[in-house]
C-alpha positions as CSV (number, residue, x, y, z in Angstrom):
1,M,-34.7,-3.1,-31.0
2,I,-31.3,-1.9,-29.6
3,Q,-32.9,1.3,-28.2
4,K,-35.6,-0.8,-26.5
5,Y,-33.0,-3.0,-24.8
6,I,-30.8,-0.3,-23.5
7,S,-33.8,1.7,-22.1
8,H,-34.9,-1.3,-20.0
9,P,-34.8,-0.6,-16.2
10,I,-32.6,-3.7,-15.6
11,T,-30.0,-2.3,-18.0
12,Y,-30.0,1.0,-16.2
13,V,-29.4,-0.7,-12.8
14,A,-26.7,-2.9,-14.2
15,T,-25.0,0.0,-15.8
16,V,-25.0,2.0,-12.5
17,C,-23.5,-0.9,-10.6
18,L,-20.9,-1.5,-13.3
19,V,-19.8,2.1,-13.5
20,A,-19.7,2.5,-9.7
21,F,-17.6,-0.7,-9.4
22,G,-15.1,0.6,-11.9
23,V,-14.8,3.9,-10.1
24,V,-14.4,2.2,-6.7
25,I,-11.6,-0.1,-7.8
26,C,-9.7,2.8,-9.2
27,V,-10.2,5.4,-6.5
28,F,-10.4,3.0,-3.5
29,P,-8.6,-0.1,-4.7
30,H,-7.8,-1.3,-1.1
31,F,-11.5,-1.9,-0.5
32,L,-11.3,-4.8,-3.0
33,P,-7.7,-6.1,-2.9
34,A,-8.4,-8.8,-5.4
35,C,-9.2,-6.1,-8.0
36,S,-6.5,-3.6,-6.9
37,R,-4.7,-3.9,-10.2
38,G,-7.7,-2.2,-11.8
39,V,-6.3,1.2,-10.7
40,N,-3.6,0.8,-13.4
41,Y,-6.3,1.1,-16.1
42,A,-8.1,4.2,-14.7
43,V,-7.2,6.2,-17.8
44,Q,-8.5,3.5,-20.2
45,L,-11.7,3.1,-18.1
46,M,-12.3,6.9,-18.1
47,L,-12.0,6.9,-21.9
48,L,-14.3,3.9,-22.3
49,Y,-16.9,5.7,-20.1
50,L,-16.6,8.7,-22.3
51,A,-17.1,6.7,-25.4
52,A,-20.1,4.8,-23.9
53,G,-21.6,8.1,-22.8
54,L,-21.4,9.4,-26.4
55,V,-23.0,6.2,-27.7
56,T,-25.9,6.4,-25.3
57,L,-26.3,10.1,-26.1
58,F,-26.7,9.2,-29.7
59,F,-29.4,6.7,-28.8
60,K,-31.2,9.4,-26.7
61,Q,-30.8,7.7,-23.4
62,P,-30.2,10.6,-20.9
63,K,-30.1,8.4,-17.8
64,L,-27.4,6.2,-19.1
65,T,-25.5,9.1,-20.6
66,F,-25.5,10.8,-17.2
67,V,-24.2,7.6,-15.5
68,F,-21.3,7.2,-18.0
69,F,-20.4,10.8,-18.1
70,G,-20.6,10.9,-14.3
71,G,-18.2,8.0,-14.0
72,C,-15.9,9.7,-16.5
73,L,-15.9,12.9,-14.6
74,L,-15.1,11.2,-11.3
75,L,-12.1,9.5,-12.8
76,C,-11.0,12.8,-14.4
77,F,-10.9,14.5,-11.0
78,F,-9.2,11.5,-9.4
79,L,-6.4,11.5,-12.1
80,K,-6.1,15.3,-12.1
81,Y,-5.4,15.6,-8.4
82,S,-3.0,12.7,-8.5
83,L,-0.5,14.7,-10.6
84,K,2.6,15.7,-8.7
85,N,5.1,17.1,-11.2
86,D,6.5,20.4,-12.5
87,A,4.7,20.4,-15.8
88,I,3.6,24.0,-15.4
89,D,7.2,25.1,-14.8
90,R,8.3,23.0,-17.8
91,W,5.7,24.7,-20.0
92,R,6.7,28.2,-18.7
93,N,10.4,27.6,-19.4
94,Q,9.6,26.4,-23.0
95,M,7.5,29.6,-23.5
96,L,10.2,31.9,-22.3
97,Q,12.8,30.2,-24.5
98,D,15.6,31.7,-22.5
99,N,18.3,29.7,-24.2
100,E,21.2,31.8,-22.8
101,S,20.3,31.0,-19.2
102,K,19.6,27.4,-20.0
103,E,23.1,26.9,-21.4
104,Q,24.5,28.0,-18.0
105,E,22.5,25.4,-16.1
106,V,23.8,21.9,-15.4
107,R,21.9,19.5,-17.5
108,L,21.5,15.8,-16.5
109,K,19.9,13.1,-18.8
110,A,19.0,9.8,-17.3
111,A,17.4,6.8,-18.8
112,Q,15.7,3.6,-17.4
113,F,15.6,0.3,-19.3
114,N,14.4,-3.2,-18.6
115,L,16.0,-6.1,-20.6
116,S,13.0,-8.5,-20.1
117,N,11.0,-7.1,-23.0
118,N,12.2,-9.7,-25.6
119,A,13.5,-6.9,-27.9
120,E,16.5,-7.6,-30.2
121,P,19.9,-6.4,-28.9
122,A,20.3,-4.1,-31.9
123,E,17.0,-2.4,-31.0
124,I,18.0,-2.0,-27.4
125,M,21.4,-0.6,-28.4
126,Q,19.7,1.9,-30.8
127,A,17.5,3.0,-27.9
128,F,20.6,3.4,-25.6
129,R,22.3,5.6,-28.2
130,S,19.2,7.7,-29.0
131,T,18.9,8.9,-25.4
132,K,22.4,10.4,-25.3
133,A,22.0,9.9,-21.5
134,D,24.6,10.7,-18.9
135,I,23.3,7.8,-16.8
136,L,21.7,4.5,-17.8
137,S,19.9,2.4,-15.3
138,I,19.3,-1.1,-16.6
139,H,17.3,-3.8,-14.9
140,E,17.0,-7.6,-15.2
141,V,20.7,-8.0,-16.1
142,T,21.6,-11.7,-16.4
143,P,25.2,-13.0,-16.9
144,D,24.7,-13.1,-20.7
145,W,23.3,-9.5,-20.8
146,N,26.1,-8.3,-18.5
147,Q,28.9,-9.4,-21.0
148,W,27.0,-7.8,-23.9
149,L,26.5,-4.5,-22.0
150,E,30.2,-4.3,-21.1
151,D,31.3,-5.0,-24.7
152,S,28.7,-2.6,-26.2
153,L,28.7,0.3,-23.7
154,G,32.2,0.3,-22.2
155,K,33.7,2.9,-24.5
156,V,30.9,5.4,-24.3
157,Y,30.1,4.8,-20.6
158,P,33.5,4.0,-19.0
159,Y,32.1,4.1,-15.4
160,H,29.7,1.4,-14.4
161,H,28.6,-0.9,-11.6
162,T,26.7,-4.2,-12.1
163,M,25.0,-6.7,-9.9
164,V,24.2,-9.8,-12.0
165,D,21.3,-12.1,-11.1
166,I,19.9,-15.1,-12.9
167,G,16.4,-13.9,-11.8
168,I,14.8,-10.5,-12.2
169,F,16.8,-8.4,-9.8
170,G,20.1,-8.0,-11.7
171,M,20.8,-4.4,-12.3
172,A,23.5,-2.1,-13.7
173,V,24.2,1.6,-13.9
174,Y,26.4,3.0,-16.7
175,S,27.7,6.6,-16.5
176,R,29.7,9.0,-18.6
177,Y,31.0,10.6,-15.5
178,P,32.9,9.2,-12.5
179,L,30.8,7.6,-9.9
180,V,31.8,9.6,-6.8
181,S,30.2,7.1,-4.5
182,I,28.1,4.0,-5.0
183,D,26.3,1.8,-2.5
184,T,23.7,-0.9,-2.3
185,F,20.9,-1.1,0.1
186,Y,18.4,-3.9,0.4
187,Y,14.8,-4.6,1.1
188,D,14.3,-8.2,2.0
189,E,17.2,-9.3,-0.3
190,I,16.0,-7.1,-3.2
191,P,18.9,-4.7,-4.1
192,N,18.6,-1.0,-4.7
193,L,21.6,1.0,-6.1
194,R,22.5,4.4,-4.8
195,A,25.2,6.5,-6.4
196,C,26.4,10.1,-7.1
197,I,28.2,11.6,-10.1
198,D,30.2,14.7,-10.5
199,K,29.3,16.8,-13.6
200,D,30.8,20.2,-14.2
201,G,31.7,20.4,-10.6
202,T,28.2,19.7,-9.3
203,S,27.4,16.5,-7.5
204,M,24.1,14.9,-8.3
205,C,22.7,11.6,-7.0
206,F,20.4,8.9,-8.2
207,V,18.8,5.8,-6.8
208,S,17.8,2.8,-9.0
209,V,14.8,0.8,-7.7
210,H,13.1,-2.4,-8.8
211,T,9.9,-3.4,-6.9
212,L,7.6,-6.4,-7.2
213,P,4.0,-5.8,-8.3
214,A,1.2,-5.7,-5.8
215,L,-1.0,-8.7,-6.7
216,N,-2.6,-9.4,-3.3
217,N,-2.6,-8.2,0.3
218,Y,0.8,-9.7,1.0
219,S,2.6,-8.3,-2.0
220,L,0.9,-5.0,-1.5
221,K,2.3,-4.8,2.0
222,R,5.8,-5.7,0.7
223,L,5.5,-2.9,-2.0
224,K,4.7,-0.4,0.7
225,E,7.6,-1.6,2.9
226,H,10.0,-1.5,-0.1
227,L,9.0,2.1,-1.0
228,S,9.3,3.1,2.7
229,T,12.8,1.7,2.7
230,V,13.7,3.7,-0.4
231,A,12.1,6.8,1.2
232,G,14.2,6.4,4.3
233,Q,17.4,6.4,2.1
234,V,16.2,9.4,0.1
235,A,15.6,11.4,3.3
236,R,19.3,11.2,4.0
237,M,20.4,12.7,0.7
238,D,20.4,16.5,0.5
239,M,21.9,16.8,-3.0
240,P,20.0,17.1,-6.3
241,L,18.4,13.6,-6.7
242,I,16.5,11.4,-9.1
243,V,14.9,8.1,-8.3
244,L,14.3,5.9,-11.3
245,G,13.3,2.3,-12.0
246,D,10.6,-0.3,-12.4
247,F,8.0,0.4,-9.7
248,N,5.4,-1.9,-11.1
249,S,2.8,0.7,-10.0
250,V,1.2,3.7,-11.7
251,S,1.9,7.2,-10.4
252,W,-1.7,7.7,-9.4
253,S,-1.7,4.7,-7.2
254,K,-1.9,5.3,-3.4
255,E,1.5,3.6,-2.9
256,L,3.4,5.9,-5.2
257,Q,1.3,8.9,-4.1
258,D,2.4,8.2,-0.5
259,F,6.0,7.7,-1.6
260,M,6.0,11.1,-3.3
261,D,4.4,12.8,-0.3
262,N,6.9,11.2,2.1
263,T,10.0,12.1,-0.1
264,G,8.9,15.4,-1.7
265,L,9.8,14.0,-5.1
266,L,8.0,14.9,-8.3
267,E,7.0,12.7,-11.2
268,S,8.8,13.4,-14.5
269,R,6.1,12.1,-16.7
270,S,3.5,14.7,-17.4
271,G,0.8,12.5,-18.9
272,F,-0.9,9.2,-18.1
273,M,-0.3,7.1,-21.2
274,D,2.4,6.1,-23.7
275,R,1.4,7.9,-26.9
276,Q,3.4,5.6,-29.0
277,G,2.4,2.3,-27.4
278,S,-0.7,0.2,-27.2
279,F,-4.0,1.6,-25.7
280,W,-3.7,-0.9,-22.9
281,D,-0.1,-0.1,-22.0
282,V,0.3,1.4,-18.5
283,P,3.2,3.4,-17.2
284,L,4.9,1.2,-14.5
285,D,8.5,2.7,-14.9
286,H,9.2,6.1,-13.5
287,I,11.8,8.8,-13.0
288,F,11.1,10.9,-9.9
289,H,13.2,14.0,-9.1
290,S,13.8,16.3,-6.2
291,T,12.6,20.0,-6.2
292,R,16.3,21.1,-6.7
293,L,15.9,19.8,-10.3
294,S,13.5,20.8,-13.0
295,C,12.4,18.3,-15.6
296,A,13.0,19.8,-19.1
297,D,12.0,16.8,-21.2
298,F,10.6,13.3,-20.8
299,N,10.2,10.6,-23.4
300,S,9.0,7.0,-23.5
301,L,11.3,4.8,-25.6
302,N,9.7,2.1,-27.9
303,D,11.0,0.0,-30.8
304,D,9.6,0.1,-34.3
305,S,6.8,-2.4,-33.3
306,G,5.7,-0.2,-30.4
307,R,7.2,-2.5,-27.7
308,H,8.2,-0.5,-24.6
309,L,11.9,-0.4,-24.0
310,G,12.4,2.3,-21.4
311,I,12.1,6.0,-20.5
312,M,14.4,9.0,-20.6
313,G,14.3,12.3,-18.6
314,A,16.3,15.5,-19.0
315,F,16.8,17.7,-16.0
316,L,18.0,21.2,-15.3
317,L,19.6,22.2,-12.0
318,K,17.7,25.2,-10.6
319,P,19.7,28.1,-9.3
320,L,19.9,27.8,-5.5
321,V,18.2,31.2,-5.0
322,Q,15.3,30.2,-7.2
323,H,15.0,26.8,-5.4
324,V,15.0,28.5,-1.9
325,K,12.3,31.0,-3.0
326,K,10.1,28.3,-4.4
327,T,10.5,26.1,-1.3
328,A,9.6,29.0,1.0
329,Q,6.3,29.5,-0.9
């Protein structure tokens, strides 16, 4: 009975339309702005197409199998060519295991957190400590959270700068090292923090960003303009740099793809999903880094229940000669 139903011509036509619709909203989301958020779930949709293809293969339906596997393949190529990171260099460094040279390189660890996840303060503090980060970027800092952060982190992170907000745009940065310079620039009254630290005689800079999600044409335009404002600030900074925060967009979206193209920054995350979280979780927070830095490690930070708390990246400063050679290539 099931085999007779799935082999019906109407079922085949409906399947082709459904798969094509899924591919279009992922690869060309701007054609259908109302469904543009679908691009966030390109990975999940690809895996569902793969599973559906295996099911139809089991029921000996070659046409449906071809349609599902075709949709899966198209999304595979789309995701593959959206990667802009140094994962190959990261793998090569791990294979070489040149510990002596690594000890001589300046290492920077940075973490990004958002306090709006309803996690317990004790769990958040445990996540803070587990990172052993040099820099903490913390978003959605309200007056109550601000006092708790100062009391809890002040001894370990003596250098900090906070902008409290009763809404969602409160942010703070906590550092183990002196903040050589710190500044705030705005996009339409939305703050972005820019600062530099001095570690082992080397200056490194970071920018903390919090954007609004693109839910319609208007908010999509605002997201593009916000990222363009950040890109303009990044272009003025010629030191080793990381840009981290809640971008409310996946790294394979056109908005972040354009942002990375315009700035030359690379994504620290080497995968597409949070391995410890839910199947439907999508990576909306990111740490981008300049080519002067190499990402040595990246982790997604969750509590015991799998609730997402933040992300952490560890970076190595490339020798200047190596950086110049790679840029010339």
